[in-house]
C-alpha positions, -999 to 999 in steps of 0.1 A, spaced: 104 349 29 131 352 57 108 348 87 123 317 93 139 300 123 159 268 116 197 267 111 210 242 84 245 230 76 258 218 45 290 201 33 283 198 -6 314 221 -13 334 188 -3 326 165 -31 339 131 -35 357 124 -66 335 93 -81 341 71 -112 317 76 -141 285 58 -137 287 54 -101 252 48 -86 253 75 -57 235 109 -64 262 130 -49 246 162 -69 215 158 -48 231 178 -18 242 211 -39 210 213 -54 192 208 -22 210 237 -7 203 257 -38 166 248 -35 163 258 1 180 292 -7 158 297 -36 127 289 -16 137 310 14 134 284 37 165 291 58 179 328 65 214 333 47 229 340 82 215 305 93 229 285 63 262 274 74 292 255 60 298 223 82 327 221 106 352 196 106 347 169 133 379 164 152 397 130 151 393 126 189 357 133 186 353 104 159 371 81 186 340 84 208 325 61 185 350 44 160 379 22 168 414 41 166 423 12 139 393 21 117 399 60 121 436 57 112 430 34 82 406 62 69 428 90 77 459 74 63 444 59 32 453 25 44 417 11 41 418 -23 24 403 -25 -10 377 -52 4 366 -25 29 366 4 3 341 -19 -16 319 -23 12 317 13 18 308 18 -18 333 49 -25 370 46 -33 395 63 -8 404 97 -14 416 128 7 382 142 -5 362 112 7 380 117 42 371 156 45 336 151 32 330 127 56 344 143 85 323 176 76 292 154 73 296 143 109 304 178 121 272 191 103 253 168 124 269 178 157 265 214 148 227 207 141 224 191 173 236 220 193 217 243 173 182 222 179 193 224 216 192 261 215 165 266 189 142 235 190 151 224 154 180 222 132 193 203 100 220 187 84 214 190 46 233 156 43 241 129 68 222 99 81 251 79 78 237 48 97 255 18 82 290 31 97 299 6 126 324 13 151 350 -6 133 341 -4 96 318 14 71 296 0 45 264 13 24 279 45 15 286 55 52 322 61 63 315 76 98 284 73 118 275 110 120 242 106 144 261 82 168 293 106 169 270 135 178 251 117 206 283 109 221 294 146 219 261 159 233 264 134 263 298 142 269 290 179 270 259 171 294 235 187 267 216 157 265 219 124 284 189 105 272 187 105 233 160 90 210 171 83 171 140 81 150 153 64 117 128 67 89 154 57 60 142 28 43 172 8 52 180 -7 86 201 15 106 224 -14 114 255 3 123 235 28 149 219 -3 164 252 -20 172 269 9 184 243 17 210 233 -19 216 244 -16 254 234 19 262 201 24 278 203 61 275 201 61 236 168 46 221 173 33 187 142 30 163 147 19 128 115 16 105 125 0 72 119 -25 45 121 -61 58 135 -74 25 159 -48 16 198 -39 25 212 -48 49 203 -82 43 215 -92 79 197 -70 102 211 -60 136 189 -54 167 178 -20 172 158 -10 206 128 -10 182 129 -25 147 98 -23 126 101 -42 92 77 -33 65 66 -58 36 75 -46 0 51 -21 -13 36 -7 18 20 26 8 11 60 27 -17 48 50 -2 17 62 32 33 69 18 65 88 -5 43 110 26 22 119 46 50 127 23 69 147 17 36 168 53 32 176 60 72 182 47 68 218 71 42 229 100 62 214 90 99 228 68 90 259 84 58 273 120 67 267 113 104 272 144 118 255 163 152 259 171 152 225 157 134 191 180 126 158 155 122 129 166 104 98 143 116 73 151 95 43 138 99 9 143 62 -1 105 51 9 94 70 -21 74 48 -45 100 57 -74 132 51 -53 154 26 -73 165 13 -37 136 15 -16 107 -12 -23 83 8 -5 53 29 -20 49 63 -2 40 93 -22 56 126 -19 26 138 2 28 106 24 66 114 32 55 151 40 28 137 64 57 113 79 77 143 84 49 164 99 39 135 123 74 132 137 79 169 142 46 176 154 50 149 181 83 159 192 72 195 193 44 183 216 68 171 240 90 201 239 120 179 225 146 194 200 151 177 168 183 174 147 175 160 113 195 145 87 186 138 51 198 102 50 192 81 17 173 87 -15 180 70 -50 151 80 -71 166 83 -107 151 119 -112 172 137 -87 147 168 -85 125 143 -69 149 137 -42 154 173 -36 119 181 -36 114 153 -9 141 167 12 132 205 7 96 196 20 113 181 53 133 214 56 101 236 49 84 217 82 116 220 101 114 259 94 79 261 108 87 239 137 118 264 147 93 292 144 69 275 168 98 266 193 111 303 191 75 316 197 73 295 228 107 307 240 98 343 234 
């Protein structure tokens, strides 16, 4: 199957050296790319290595002091612990590539309706610091780049990672043109929540039916009332019942229904969508890959629909 219309960007060739026993499942990214290829979900010419974001573009969101500390390796040990990764040149390169992938996906989505970063969704990065395995905030930087270029002024961020997008909420706190929507576990990290434009905090153990009902209810405000020109969708795999950091109880089918709901609503509005994978911490990495692959499969279908409308 190569009759597909979705462009995807990967950065898994740029691997962080992590100590033995580290909790972050870094191999999920290369395995996702391999599965996407094996399943024929992205045509070979549409699967592209992520470009590197420029230092100047990072400064659209992040403070010069923080960017310089990351670049030079002068991040204090406490800040490295908060990020969760030890500093290395590979960490810097990987983080810049992941941001570049989201910028590229946003450009491709504006051109063709839907595109994806096969990583990204680093929503815990603030302007002046990182945390929770997030160094730079890819969606925030991509939003600022698209605004600067005039490609999209009004932007909605639909964050369905199980953890609140606290960094994103703070970065856009005073920007009425960027609507931040976070649907997350109430009792999960980060334990100090920030204020998004719309926060929906779910109790532990929420399953498919309740989750989907709540999401459907709030999408109207995100898409109809705010009326964005571009949507960023953080399609986290961590609301899955087997995720060790999740605390919710969604099934694989429920997560597919979540993706279908978000993408179909965006399609009905004719709004381009740039997708990032966000979190996923199931001990069975193959399950994470399956959840993310299902998202890309739906994105490919969305891209075909968008292209047929253009033609």
